[in-house]
C-alpha positions as YAML, in Angstrom:
chain: A
units: angstrom
residues:
- id: 1
  name: MET
  ca: [4.57, -19.20, -6.84]
- id: 2
  name: LYS
  ca: [4.11, -15.02, -6.25]
- id: 3
  name: PHE
  ca: [4.98, -13.24, -3.32]
- id: 4
  name: GLY
  ca: [4.49, -9.82, -2.24]
- id: 5
  name: ILE
  ca: [6.57, -7.91, 0.02]
- id: 6
  name: VAL
  ca: [6.07, -5.36, 2.80]
- id: 7
  name: ALA
  ca: [8.51, -3.20, 5.19]
- id: 8
  name: ARG
  ca: [8.76, -1.08, 8.02]
- id: 9
  name: ARG
  ca: [8.47, 2.83, 6.12]
- id: 10
  name: ASP
  ca: [10.35, 4.42, 8.95]
- id: 11
  name: LYS
  ca: [13.26, 2.44, 8.58]
- id: 12
  name: GLU
  ca: [15.80, 2.36, 6.61]
- id: 13
  name: GLU
  ca: [17.40, -0.62, 7.36]
- id: 14
  name: ALA
  ca: [14.19, -2.17, 6.86]
- id: 15
  name: LEU
  ca: [13.42, -1.51, 3.45]
- id: 16
  name: LYS
  ca: [16.87, -2.11, 2.14]
- id: 17
  name: LEU
  ca: [16.73, -5.48, 3.21]
- id: 18
  name: ALA
  ca: [13.23, -5.50, 1.40]
- id: 19
  name: TYR
  ca: [14.41, -4.59, -1.40]
- id: 20
  name: ARG
  ca: [17.73, -7.42, -1.48]
- id: 21
  name: VAL
  ca: [15.11, -9.69, -0.52]
- id: 22
  name: TYR
  ca: [12.74, -8.47, -3.97]
- id: 23
  name: ASP
  ca: [16.24, -8.66, -5.76]
- id: 24
  name: PHE
  ca: [16.53, -12.34, -4.47]
- id: 25
  name: LEU
  ca: [13.07, -13.47, -5.94]
- id: 26
  name: ARG
  ca: [13.44, -11.45, -8.89]
- id: 27
  name: ILE
  ca: [16.60, -12.93, -10.21]
- id: 28
  name: SER
  ca: [14.99, -16.72, -8.82]
- id: 29
  name: GLY
  ca: [12.43, -16.29, -11.15]
- id: 30
  name: TYR
  ca: [9.60, -15.17, -9.03]
- id: 31
  name: ASP
  ca: [6.41, -13.32, -9.33]
- id: 32
  name: VAL
  ca: [6.97, -9.99, -6.81]
- id: 33
  name: VAL
  ca: [4.80, -7.23, -6.26]
- id: 34
  name: VAL
  ca: [5.45, -4.64, -3.51]
- id: 35
  name: ASP
  ca: [3.13, -2.42, -1.61]
- id: 36
  name: SER
  ca: [3.01, 0.63, -2.99]
- id: 37
  name: GLU
  ca: [4.07, 2.48, 0.64]
- id: 38
  name: THR
  ca: [6.78, 0.34, 0.89]
- id: 39
  name: TYR
  ca: [7.59, 1.71, -2.82]
- id: 40
  name: GLN
  ca: [6.77, 5.54, -1.78]
- id: 41
  name: ASN
  ca: [9.43, 5.16, 0.81]
- id: 42
  name: LEU
  ca: [12.00, 3.45, -1.40]
- id: 43
  name: PRO
  ca: [11.41, 3.90, -5.25]
- id: 44
  name: GLN
  ca: [13.56, 1.82, -6.42]
- id: 45
  name: PHE
  ca: [11.28, -0.99, -6.61]
- id: 46
  name: ASP
  ca: [9.82, -1.94, -10.92]
- id: 47
  name: PRO
  ca: [6.92, 0.45, -10.40]
- id: 48
  name: GLY
  ca: [5.03, -2.22, -12.84]
- id: 49
  name: GLY
  ca: [4.81, -4.51, -9.42]
- id: 50
  name: VAL
  ca: [3.72, -2.05, -7.05]
- id: 51
  name: LEU
  ca: [-0.26, -2.68, -5.58]
- id: 52
  name: PRO
  ca: [-1.92, -1.09, -2.37]
- id: 53
  name: LEU
  ca: [-2.21, -4.25, 0.19]
- id: 54
  name: GLU
  ca: [-5.67, -3.86, 0.02]
- id: 55
  name: GLU
  ca: [-5.68, -5.46, -4.28]
- id: 56
  name: PHE
  ca: [-2.58, -7.91, -3.25]
- id: 57
  name: ASP
  ca: [-3.32, -11.49, -4.76]
- id: 58
  name: VAL
  ca: [-0.09, -13.39, -3.84]
- id: 59
  name: ASP
  ca: [0.88, -16.76, -2.15]
- id: 60
  name: VAL
  ca: [3.03, -15.61, 0.25]
- id: 61
  name: ILE
  ca: [3.81, -12.24, 2.31]
- id: 62
  name: ILE
  ca: [7.19, -11.52, 4.18]
- id: 63
  name: VAL
  ca: [6.91, -8.79, 6.13]
- id: 64
  name: ILE
  ca: [9.95, -6.65, 6.90]
- id: 65
  name: GLY
  ca: [9.52, -5.23, 10.46]
- id: 66
  name: GLY
  ca: [7.59, -5.24, 13.68]
- id: 67
  name: ASP
  ca: [4.34, -6.14, 14.86]
- id: 68
  name: GLY
  ca: [3.11, -3.25, 13.08]
- id: 69
  name: THR
  ca: [3.79, -3.62, 10.24]
- id: 70
  name: ILE
  ca: [2.17, -7.43, 10.82]
- id: 71
  name: LEU
  ca: [-0.46, -6.12, 12.19]
- id: 72
  name: ARG
  ca: [-0.68, -3.29, 9.28]
- id: 73
  name: VAL
  ca: [-1.38, -6.38, 6.78]
- id: 74
  name: GLU
  ca: [-4.14, -7.51, 8.74]
- id: 75
  name: HIS
  ca: [-5.84, -5.26, 8.69]
- id: 76
  name: LYS
  ca: [-5.59, -4.37, 5.27]
- id: 77
  name: THR
  ca: [-5.24, -7.84, 2.91]
- id: 78
  name: LYS
  ca: [-8.19, -9.10, 2.06]
- id: 79
  name: ARG
  ca: [-7.44, -12.60, 2.26]
- id: 80
  name: ASP
  ca: [-5.10, -14.85, 4.95]
- id: 81
  name: PHE
  ca: [-2.14, -14.95, 2.82]
- id: 82
  name: PRO
  ca: [0.79, -16.63, 4.76]
- id: 83
  name: ILE
  ca: [3.58, -14.18, 6.28]
- id: 84
  name: LEU
  ca: [6.72, -14.36, 6.70]
- id: 85
  name: SER
  ca: [8.04, -11.84, 8.87]
- id: 86
  name: ILE
  ca: [11.46, -10.88, 9.67]
- id: 87
  name: ASN
  ca: [12.51, -9.12, 12.81]
- id: 88
  name: MET
  ca: [12.76, -5.47, 11.73]
- id: 89
  name: GLY
  ca: [10.54, -4.33, 14.93]
- id: 90
  name: THR
  ca: [10.76, -2.20, 18.89]
- id: 91
  name: LEU
  ca: [9.09, -5.67, 20.45]
- id: 92
  name: GLY
  ca: [9.11, -8.01, 17.57]
- id: 93
  name: PHE
  ca: [6.31, -10.31, 19.45]
- id: 94
  name: LEU
  ca: [4.92, -12.12, 16.42]
- id: 95
  name: THR
  ca: [8.42, -12.42, 14.51]
- id: 96
  name: GLU
  ca: [10.67, -15.25, 14.49]
- id: 97
  name: VAL
  ca: [13.32, -14.86, 12.05]
- id: 98
  name: GLU
  ca: [15.76, -11.96, 12.66]
- id: 99
  name: PRO
  ca: [17.60, -10.39, 9.51]
- id: 100
  name: HIS
  ca: [20.85, -11.77, 9.27]
- id: 101
  name: GLU
  ca: [19.16, -15.22, 8.89]
- id: 102
  name: THR
  ca: [16.67, -14.39, 6.22]
- id: 103
  name: PHE
  ca: [18.18, -15.42, 3.25]
- id: 104
  name: PHE
  ca: [18.31, -18.71, 5.21]
- id: 105
  name: ALA
  ca: [15.33, -18.85, 5.99]
- id: 106
  name: LEU
  ca: [13.86, -18.00, 2.33]
- id: 107
  name: SER
  ca: [15.94, -20.66, 1.49]
- id: 108
  name: ARG
  ca: [14.03, -23.48, 4.19]
- id: 109
  name: PHE
  ca: [10.95, -22.22, 2.91]
- id: 110
  name: LEU
  ca: [11.24, -22.39, -0.82]
- id: 111
  name: GLU
  ca: [12.86, -26.17, 0.14]
- id: 112
  name: GLY
  ca: [9.33, -26.84, 1.50]
- id: 113
  name: GLU
  ca: [11.20, -27.06, 5.36]
- id: 114
  name: TYR
  ca: [8.13, -24.79, 6.91]
- id: 115
  name: TYR
  ca: [5.34, -25.00, 8.86]
- id: 116
  name: ILE
  ca: [1.79, -22.39, 9.36]
- id: 117
  name: ASP
  ca: [1.25, -21.87, 12.59]
- id: 118
  name: GLU
  ca: [-2.39, -19.89, 12.81]
- id: 119
  name: ARG
  ca: [-4.33, -17.55, 15.32]
- id: 120
  name: MET
  ca: [-7.08, -16.81, 15.88]
- id: 121
  name: LYS
  ca: [-8.70, -13.41, 15.26]
- id: 122
  name: LEU
  ca: [-11.66, -11.26, 16.90]
- id: 123
  name: ARG
  ca: [-14.52, -10.24, 14.76]
- id: 124
  name: THR
  ca: [-16.54, -6.54, 16.23]
- id: 125
  name: TYR
  ca: [-20.04, -5.79, 15.55]
- id: 126
  name: ILE
  ca: [-21.27, -1.87, 16.34]
- id: 127
  name: ASN
  ca: [-25.04, -2.21, 16.40]
- id: 128
  name: GLY
  ca: [-25.42, -5.21, 14.28]
- id: 129
  name: GLU
  ca: [-22.73, -4.32, 11.97]
- id: 130
  name: ASN
  ca: [-18.63, -5.34, 10.97]
- id: 131
  name: ILE
  ca: [-17.73, -2.02, 10.23]
- id: 132
  name: ILE
  ca: [-13.87, -2.74, 11.47]
- id: 133
  name: PRO
  ca: [-10.96, -4.82, 10.85]
- id: 134
  name: ASP
  ca: [-10.51, -7.95, 13.10]
- id: 135
  name: ALA
  ca: [-8.46, -8.33, 15.81]
- id: 136
  name: LEU
  ca: [-5.34, -10.54, 16.09]
- id: 137
  name: ASN
  ca: [-4.03, -9.34, 19.34]
- id: 138
  name: GLU
  ca: [-6.62, -7.13, 20.97]
- id: 139
  name: ASP
  ca: [-10.46, -4.98, 21.06]
- id: 140
  name: ALA
  ca: [-9.41, -2.20, 24.17]
- id: 141
  name: ILE
  ca: [-12.76, -0.62, 24.54]
- id: 142
  name: LEU
  ca: [-11.26, 2.73, 26.41]
- id: 143
  name: THR
  ca: [-12.72, 6.14, 28.30]
- id: 144
  name: GLY
  ca: [-13.18, 9.25, 25.38]
- id: 145
  name: VAL
  ca: [-11.90, 11.24, 28.24]
- id: 146
  name: PRO
  ca: [-8.94, 10.57, 30.02]
- id: 147
  name: GLY
  ca: [-8.92, 10.73, 33.90]
- id: 148
  name: LYS
  ca: [-12.30, 9.74, 34.02]
- id: 149
  name: ILE
  ca: [-13.51, 7.02, 33.98]
- id: 150
  name: VAL
  ca: [-15.91, 4.64, 32.09]
- id: 151
  name: HIS
  ca: [-18.77, 2.67, 33.89]
- id: 152
  name: LEU
  ca: [-19.68, -0.91, 31.90]
- id: 153
  name: LYS
  ca: [-21.56, -4.09, 32.03]
- id: 154
  name: TYR
  ca: [-20.22, -7.38, 30.04]
- id: 155
  name: TYR
  ca: [-22.15, -10.03, 28.98]
- id: 156
  name: VAL
  ca: [-21.04, -13.68, 27.94]
- id: 157
  name: ASP
  ca: [-23.15, -15.55, 26.23]
- id: 158
  name: GLY
  ca: [-25.99, -13.45, 27.48]
- id: 159
  name: GLY
  ca: [-25.24, -13.45, 31.09]
- id: 160
  name: LEU
  ca: [-23.66, -10.79, 33.25]
- id: 161
  name: ALA
  ca: [-20.36, -11.73, 34.01]
- id: 162
  name: ASP
  ca: [-19.99, -8.22, 35.21]
- id: 163
  name: GLU
  ca: [-19.74, -4.65, 36.32]
- id: 164
  name: LEU
  ca: [-17.17, -2.03, 36.51]
- id: 165
  name: ARG
  ca: [-15.85, 1.91, 37.05]
- id: 166
  name: SER
  ca: [-13.04, 1.44, 35.41]
- id: 167
  name: ASP
  ca: [-10.32, 2.97, 32.64]
- id: 168
  name: GLY
  ca: [-12.41, 0.44, 30.19]
- id: 169
  name: ILE
  ca: [-12.23, -3.40, 29.24]
- id: 170
  name: ILE
  ca: [-9.52, -5.74, 27.13]
- id: 171
  name: ILE
  ca: [-10.56, -8.19, 25.22]
- id: 172
  name: ALA
  ca: [-7.89, -10.18, 23.99]
- id: 173
  name: THR
  ca: [-6.79, -13.60, 21.35]
- id: 174
  name: PRO
  ca: [-4.21, -15.87, 23.54]
- id: 175
  name: THR
  ca: [-1.65, -14.00, 21.42]
- id: 176
  name: GLY
  ca: [-2.78, -10.64, 22.34]
- id: 177
  name: SER
  ca: [-2.32, -11.67, 25.86]
- id: 178
  name: THR
  ca: [1.40, -11.12, 25.80]
- id: 179
  name: GLY
  ca: [0.80, -7.74, 24.67]
- id: 180
  name: TYR
  ca: [-1.87, -4.89, 26.35]
- id: 181
  name: SER
  ca: [-3.96, -7.66, 28.21]
- id: 182
  name: LEU
  ca: [-0.53, -8.63, 29.95]
- id: 183
  name: SER
  ca: [0.11, -5.10, 31.19]
- id: 184
  name: ALA
  ca: [-2.94, -4.22, 32.31]
- id: 185
  name: GLY
  ca: [-2.53, -7.59, 34.92]
- id: 186
  name: GLY
  ca: [-4.29, -10.64, 32.53]
- id: 187
  name: PRO
  ca: [-3.37, -14.41, 32.14]
- id: 188
  name: PHE
  ca: [-0.56, -15.23, 29.67]
- id: 189
  name: VAL
  ca: [-2.15, -18.06, 27.78]
- id: 190
  name: ASP
  ca: [-0.42, -20.63, 25.05]
- id: 191
  name: PRO
  ca: [-1.31, -19.90, 21.89]
- id: 192
  name: ARG
  ca: [-2.53, -22.80, 20.86]
- id: 193
  name: LEU
  ca: [-5.40, -22.73, 22.83]
- id: 194
  name: GLU
  ca: [-8.35, -20.47, 21.45]
- id: 195
  name: LEU
  ca: [-10.24, -18.29, 23.37]
- id: 196
  name: PHE
  ca: [-10.15, -14.59, 24.77]
- id: 197
  name: VAL
  ca: [-8.74, -12.96, 28.40]
- id: 198
  name: ILE
  ca: [-11.49, -10.02, 29.55]
- id: 199
  name: THR
  ca: [-8.87, -7.62, 31.95]
- id: 200
  name: PRO
  ca: [-10.96, -4.80, 33.23]
- id: 201
  name: LEU
  ca: [-8.38, -1.52, 32.69]
- id: 202
  name: ASN
  ca: [-7.70, 0.13, 35.82]
- id: 203
  name: PRO
  ca: [-11.27, -1.20, 38.00]
- id: 204
  name: ILE
  ca: [-11.89, 0.87, 40.79]
- id: 205
  name: ALA
  ca: [-13.45, -2.35, 42.36]
- id: 206
  name: LEU
  ca: [-10.87, -5.39, 44.17]
- id: 207
  name: GLY
  ca: [-13.35, -7.69, 42.80]
- id: 208
  name: SER
  ca: [-13.66, -6.60, 38.97]
- id: 209
  name: ARG
  ca: [-10.37, -10.06, 37.63]
- id: 210
  name: PRO
  ca: [-9.69, -10.85, 33.93]
- id: 211
  name: MET
  ca: [-12.10, -13.52, 32.92]
- id: 212
  name: VAL
  ca: [-10.62, -16.63, 30.49]
- id: 213
  name: VAL
  ca: [-13.55, -17.56, 28.60]
- id: 214
  name: PRO
  ca: [-14.36, -19.95, 25.37]
- id: 215
  name: SER
  ca: [-14.03, -19.32, 22.02]
- id: 216
  name: THR
  ca: [-17.36, -20.24, 21.23]
- id: 217
  name: SER
  ca: [-18.75, -17.35, 23.35]
- id: 218
  name: GLU
  ca: [-20.15, -14.28, 22.38]
- id: 219
  name: ILE
  ca: [-19.33, -11.17, 24.76]
- id: 220
  name: GLU
  ca: [-21.01, -7.88, 24.56]
- id: 221
  name: VAL
  ca: [-20.03, -4.90, 26.17]
- id: 222
  name: ILE
  ca: [-22.74, -2.20, 26.98]
- id: 223
  name: SER
  ca: [-21.86, 1.27, 28.92]
- id: 224
  name: LEU
  ca: [-23.67, 2.56, 31.79]
- id: 225
  name: PRO
  ca: [-24.45, 6.38, 32.91]
- id: 226
  name: PRO
  ca: [-23.00, 8.66, 33.71]
- id: 227
  name: GLU
  ca: [-22.61, 8.00, 30.01]
- id: 228
  name: ARG
  ca: [-19.67, 8.67, 28.29]
- id: 229
  name: GLU
  ca: [-17.94, 8.30, 24.39]
- id: 230
  name: LEU
  ca: [-15.78, 5.64, 24.48]
- id: 231
  name: ILE
  ca: [-12.84, 4.80, 22.17]
- id: 232
  name: LEU
  ca: [-12.59, 1.37, 20.31]
- id: 233
  name: SER
  ca: [-8.92, 1.04, 19.91]
- id: 234
  name: VAL
  ca: [-7.89, -2.55, 17.35]
- id: 235
  name: ASP
  ca: [-4.77, -3.94, 18.08]
- id: 236
  name: GLY
  ca: [-3.07, -0.83, 18.74]
- id: 237
  name: GLN
  ca: [-3.75, 0.27, 14.94]
- id: 238
  name: PHE
  ca: [-7.74, 1.13, 13.97]
- id: 239
  name: TYR
  ca: [-9.20, 3.85, 16.20]
- id: 240
  name: THR
  ca: [-12.93, 4.69, 16.04]
- id: 241
  name: ARG
  ca: [-15.02, 6.71, 18.59]
- id: 242
  name: LEU
  ca: [-18.35, 5.13, 19.91]
- id: 243
  name: GLU
  ca: [-21.71, 7.04, 20.97]
- id: 244
  name: PRO
  ca: [-22.46, 5.66, 24.75]
- id: 245
  name: GLU
  ca: [-25.09, 3.95, 23.57]
- id: 246
  name: ALA
  ca: [-23.49, 1.36, 20.96]
- id: 247
  name: GLU
  ca: [-23.67, -1.74, 20.89]
- id: 248
  name: ILE
  ca: [-20.58, -3.67, 21.30]
- id: 249
  name: LYS
  ca: [-20.32, -7.49, 20.01]
- id: 250
  name: ILE
  ca: [-16.86, -9.54, 19.69]
- id: 251
  name: ARG
  ca: [-17.11, -12.92, 18.43]
- id: 252
  name: LYS
  ca: [-14.57, -15.15, 17.29]
- id: 253
  name: SER
  ca: [-13.64, -14.21, 13.53]
- id: 254
  name: PRO
  ca: [-14.06, -17.17, 10.69]
- id: 255
  name: ARG
  ca: [-10.03, -15.61, 9.75]
- id: 256
  name: LYS
  ca: [-7.33, -16.43, 10.57]
- id: 257
  name: THR
  ca: [-4.01, -15.20, 10.86]
- id: 258
  name: LYS
  ca: [-0.94, -17.41, 9.24]
- id: 259
  name: PHE
  ca: [2.56, -17.04, 10.06]
- id: 260
  name: ILE
  ca: [5.22, -19.58, 8.48]
- id: 261
  name: ARG
  ca: [7.43, -21.19, 10.97]
- id: 262
  name: PHE
  ca: [10.11, -22.83, 11.24]
- id: 263
  name: SER
  ca: [10.08, -24.40, 14.43]
- id: 264
  name: HIS
  ca: [7.68, -25.78, 16.07]
- id: 265
  name: GLU
  ca: [9.38, -24.82, 20.00]
- id: 266
  name: ILE
  ca: [6.36, -23.32, 22.29]
- id: 267
  name: TYR
  ca: [8.86, -22.88, 25.30]
- id: 268
  name: PRO
  ca: [12.79, -21.98, 24.38]
- id: 269
  name: LYS
  ca: [15.29, -22.98, 26.29]
- id: 270
  name: TYR
  ca: [16.47, -19.65, 26.88]
- id: 271
  name: PRO
  ca: [13.68, -17.59, 28.83]
- id: 272
  name: LEU
  ca: [14.78, -15.00, 27.00]
- id: 273
  name: ARG
  ca: [13.32, -15.63, 23.84]
- id: 274
  name: LEU
  ca: [10.14, -16.31, 24.62]
- id: 275
  name: LYS
  ca: [9.20, -13.12, 23.89]
- id: 276
  name: ARG
  ca: [9.77, -13.65, 19.68]
- id: 277
  name: ARG
  ca: [7.27, -16.98, 20.24]
- id: 278
  name: PHE
  ca: [4.54, -15.34, 21.23]
...
């Protein structure tokens, strides 16, 4: 079995734990590679086992960081590698294992005591081309001029769903329903479902409300006059500016994110831990 290790780059504790995990796996006889950005921030790793994320070809990726580190891995890797995530972030919505549980979790994984939790993703087409990363959480189509609203129409399977004047619109997965979409007034969605949540961002019209549609749908967003430049944010990690006339279509991606989990518990007994299961 071959492991990849990726750590949060701006936190010394995460880098040190990454090295301890690296050392543990090497001593245990496993092949291990480290991503080049982790190595740049802690050059104690063997340089012979350092690769860019885009070139990873492993069985499992151990991510030591927060949601941003996980999303960086998801955006840059070319295959759907199972991810064992260790929480060294601020929020940790996507992580399950705490730092003090790291080696216990690794032992359970090596003994086969785990399951794979698969999460749907979004694929976005700009003028018919897929040129940006798939989204695990959400696509946010935002005004390119702060303080100025945009005039949008969005269609679901070819039918007009709503016309709105707002700061933009968010199209989220169930995983992303607990993030930007939720703070904008969207619903919380059970992560076992497969669907899209469409949430207008600060709409002027009171009738413009969040909508839930099947994951088999195609969503198209069109900008109307007065035409303004748009910004497309993918998971808060990738940004690109779009011309007002850009054709934006969003569908379910054929790819999925795979998390290594140790508990099937969805709704924990203690509500304060709820955020960690999504």
